[in-house]
N, C-alpha and C positions, 0 to 999 in steps of 0.2 A: 504494500500500500504506500510505502514511502516514495516509490518511484512515480506515483500519479501526480501529474502537473496540476497546478492551480491557475497558472497563467499561460497564455499563448497556446491554448488547446485548439484542436482542429475546428470545432464549431466557432470559436472566437475568431480565429484567423479568417474563416470564411466570411463572417459578417464584416470584419474590419476591411478586408480587400474589397468587398462589394461597396461598402459605404465610401471608402476612399476613392474608388473609381467613379462614383457619382458626385464627387466634389466635396464631400463632408470631411471636416477636420475635427479631431477629437483628442482628448487626453486619455491616457490609459491608467487604470487602477489607482484613482485618486484616493489616497488613504485619509484625506481630510473629511471625506463624506462617509456617512453611515453605510456599512456593508461593503465598502471598497468596490464600487461599480467597475465593471469591465471597460465600459466606454463612457466618457463624460463629454457632453457638448455644452460648455459653459454659456455660449451666446444664446443657445436655445433653452437653457435651463432644463436639460433633459439628460437622463442617465439610462444606460442599457445594461441589464444583467443577462448573462448567457449562462444558463444553468444546465448541468448534467442531470438527466432524468433520474439516474440512480441516487446520486448524492443529495438531491433536493426533493426526493419522494414524489415525483410527478405522477399524479393519480391517473388511473386508466391508461397507462402507457405501456407499450409492449417491452420497452427497455428497462422498466422498473420491475425488478424481480426480488422478492424477499429471499435473503440468503438462507441456506439450509443449516448452516452451523452458526452458533452464537446469535440466534435469531433475535432474542430479547435485547441483547446489547446493540445490534445493528438497528433495530426498530427504534430504540431509544435515541440513538445517535442521529438517525435521519429525522426523527420527530423534533429533536432540538434544532436541527438545521432549518426545518420548516418554520418553527416558531421564531427563530432569529431572522429569517428572511421576511416574515410578516412584520416583525417589529422594525426592521430597517426600512421597509417600504413605507410604513406609517410615518416614521421620523422624517424621511426624505420628502414625503408629500406635505407634511406639516411645515417644512421649510420652503415650500413652493416649487419643488422639483417635479418634473414629469418623469414617470418611471415606466420603462418598457422592460418586460421580462420575456426572454426567449428561452425555450427549452431545446435541448439537443435534437429531439425527435422532430421538431418543427423545421429543422434545417436539413434533414435528410430527404433524399428523393423518394417519392411515393413508389411503392411496389405492389 
């Protein structure tokens, strides 16, 4: 698990390349904002979070599978991630930020 990246993931790079090609300029991983958003557009007062379906417990997603071992521990961990995500979203909205959340499955081609 220590080899799993938190930055510059494939879904994140896909979104970054698309937005950059369309002329959008952004800041990366601004640690001054709640939740350390993946992309920050200060002029538009907008942030984008790009979540992995597994790590953030994306409901009704084929990529979110409950582990067979240490199930209680993993469910607790993923549950805390979801609570933290909700809290960060609320804090950012209270400060006037527009928040966009993308999940990894939304960026994969349909099959």
